[in-house]
Structures are given as structure tokens and as C-alpha cells.
N, C-alpha and C positions, 0 to 999 in steps of 0.2 A: 679531612672535612667530609661530612656525609653528603651523598649525592642528593640533589634536589629533584623530587619527583613531581611531574605535572600530572595531577590526578585526573583532571578532565581529559587530557590527551590519552592517558592510559586507559581510562574507561571507554573512550571512543574506539581505541585500537582493539580492545577486547570485544566490543560489540561488532565491529566490522569483521573481525576474525570469526565471531559466532555465526554471522549470516553466511559467510563463505563456507564454513564447515557444514552447517545445516543444509545449505544448498546442495552440497556434494553427498552427504551421508544421511540426511534426514534427522529429525530431532531425536529419535530413539537410538540412532547409531552414533550420536555425538556425545563425547565425554568432555568433562572439564579439562582434563589433561591435554586432549587434542586442541581445544580452544586456546589454552595457554601456549602450546607449542606453535600454533598458527600465528599467534600475536607476538611470539618471540619472548615470552615470559616464563618464569618458573611456575610450576603448577600452583604453589602456595600463593602466588601473587594475585590470584583471582578472589580468594576468600574475603579480603577486606571490602571488595567492590560488589561482588555477587556471591553470597554464601551458598546458593544452590543454582542448579541449571535452570530451574523455574524462574528465579529472579532475573537471570540473564536473558531468558526468553522475553520477559516483560519489557526489559530495557531495549532489547533488540527490536521488538515491535514498535516501541516509541521511536527508535532510530529510523526504522524503515518508513514509518508514517511521516516523520520529519523530512526525510529525503524526498519522498513523493510530493509532499506539500510544497517544498521549495521548488521542485521542478515545475509544479503547476503554476506557481507564481511567475517563474521565469518565462515559461512558454505562453502564458496568457497576458503578459504585460502589455503587448502591443495589439491585442485582439479584443474584439467586442462581440456581444450577442451570441449568435449561433456558432460562429467560428471559435469563440472563446469557450463555449460549452463543449464543443467537439474536442478541442485541444486539452481541456481539463480531463475529460474522460480517457483520452489516450494515455495519460500519465499513470492511470490506475491499471489499464489493460496490460496483460503480460506480453508485450510486443517485442522485447529484446532480452538478452541474457540478464541484464540488471534487474528488470522488472519480473522476470521469471524467478530469479533468486529471491527477490522480495516476497513473491507469492509463497515460496517455500518456507519463509518465516511466518507469514500471516496464517497459513492453514493450520499448523500445529498450535499456534496461539489461539485460534478460534476453538480448537478442541479443548484446550485448558480453560478457556473462558466460560465454557458450558457449566463448569462446576466450581469456578473460582470467581466470587463476586467482585474482587478487586480488578481482575483482568477484564471481566465483563464491563465494569464501569469505565475502565481505560478505553476499551473498544468503543463503547457507546459515545464517549466524549469525542473521540477521533472521527467517528462516522457522522456525528452531528455537525462537526466543522465542515466536512465535505458536503453534506446535504445543504448547508447554508450557502456554501460557495456555488453549488450547482443551481440553487434557487436564484441567486443573484444573477448568474449568467442567463438563466431562463427569463427572468423579469426583463433584463436588458434586451433580449431577443424579441420578446413580445412588444416592448415599447418601440422597437425599431421596425415593427411590422413584418418580422421574419417568420413568425410562427402563427398558424391559423387554426390549430386544432382546438376543439372545445373541451378536451380533457383538462381536468384541473391540475394546476402546477404541482401540487403535492403528490399526485399519482404519477406524474411524469418523472419527478425527482426520484420517487420510490422505484420506478421501473428502471431508470438509469443506474441506480445503485445496485439493483439486483443483477443487471446485465454485467456491469464492470466487476463486481465482486464475484459473481458466479463464474465469470470467465477465468478467474484465477484458478479455480478448481478444474474446470473442463480443459483448459490449456495444458495443465500439468498431467492430467490423467489420460487425455486423448489428444495429444498434440497433432496427430495427423489430420484429425477432423476439425481442429480449432487452431489453425495456423494464424499468424498475425494478420495476414491478408483477409482471412475469413472473419476474424473478430472485427476488423475495421469495416468490412462490408456489412456485417450485421448491425453495427452501431449506426453506420450511415443510412442503412435502410430504415431504421427506426426514426432517425432525425428527419428523413424525407417525409415520413408520415406526419410528423409535427408541422412541417412546412406546408404540406398540401392540405392539411385539415381533414384527411380521410380517417 
């Protein structure tokens, strides 16, 4: 009797192996053979799911985005307003090994998205979802009287996105100057300005 293959489970295992390998070796140093070995599959097992490394990178980006978004939902479930906004941003900032590994997937994906319209569209949809969530937190904080700045919300959301996404690059390239404590301090400093209205 032929073995029953759970294709969703196999696809997930391959994606998880991908981001572990890319986190260690970088996208250019990663081969399909290494990914298959990491996942415990024969090299040929990847082809039906991901014909090229580029296809795998897109799926890995979606996987990382999904993981991050789920963490955001989990940590913000019992928070409101400014505390919710802060917790949401923390899940994007590269503050631990998992989030640093995720940044190692996101950065090469950005590079590919510069010349690949499908990847650019995938990225734009993901970022729009995060922008809307940040806007909802910000609106809630304003309604609760926690924020007093006259800056328009769209600019605040744009600044927060620039901070958290930019931190993924700076934390990887210059970790000594962008430790988790420093990143949290920078975010908190900006949030205090929103509270004070300065």
C-alpha cells in the first residue's frame, strides 16, 4: 500500500527548514539540497512543491509573515491602546533569535521584490495588513486619551513601519549598536513623544 503523504505538512516542514538554513548561511549560500536534507527529505521531494529556490523564498516570506501576525494577535489579545501598539511593534522588531532569523528571510525577499512584481505585490499586501492593525491600535489609543500629538495618524503609522522594518536591517548588520534593549528604548522614546504631544 503506498504511503499517504500529508502535502500541507511537508510544505510547512520545507519552509521551516528553509528559514533555518537561510538564517545560518544566507540566501546565496543556501541550496535546495541543503533545504531537503534539513527537512529530512530526498532532494527531489522539493520539486513538486517549490520548483525553484525563488518560489521557496516567496513561500518562506509568507510563512514568516503568518508567524509574526499570529504572535501579534496572541500578545495583543488582552491589551488596548498604546500598550497594544507597543506590543504589536515588538513582534516585528528583531528582539530574539526567532525574530532575527525571520529578518534573515525578509531581507533577501525585499531584494528579490525590487525586480519581481509578484513578490512586490505579496509584500505590499502584507505591509498593508500591518499598517491597518497599527492604525487600529493608534485610533484606540487616541480615543482613550493616551496620545496628544498633533501629528496625523498616517504619518505616525508610516514612521512606526519605517522604524520596525528598518530595525531588521540595522540589527543584523550592526548588532552591537542595535541590541534588543536599544531597539526597545528607541521605540519607547518615540511613543513618549506621541503621549506628550511634543
